[in-house]
C-alpha positions, 0 to 999 in steps of 0.5 A: 472482506473489509478494507481494514481486514485486508490492511491488517493482513498486509501489516502482519505479513510485512512484519513477519517478513522483516519489513516495516508497514507504516500508516500514511497520514498526511494532514492537509494532503488527502488522497495519500496511499494507506500504507508505506511499506519498507522492505528488508532491503530498504526499498519503499513502496506506497500502498493503496488498499482496496477491496476486490470491488473498491474504486479509487477516487479522483483525488487518489488517482491524482495523488498516485500519479503525482507520486509516480511522476516523482519516481515513487513506487506506488501500488494499488492492491486489490483484495487478499490476492493482491496482498499475497502477491505483494508479500511474496515480493517483500519476502524476496 
């Protein structure tokens, strides 16, 4: 399955559960996670999506580490199983 299909499943699922799922684009800062998920309770999760066989680049690893060091909740989601697990949490 393609990453864009996994991303579409995440966006649709978050919206169905009453959350928001924004595309994260940060000009001048490559390597940022793909999406910002805002749960119905206001909790914010940065999400990097990968296929089951995908890999994080060095820049993505650096950016994720930097965000986490600043207290951000950053998740790397692998495939549809990972999306399903995150959607369970969003729906809580």
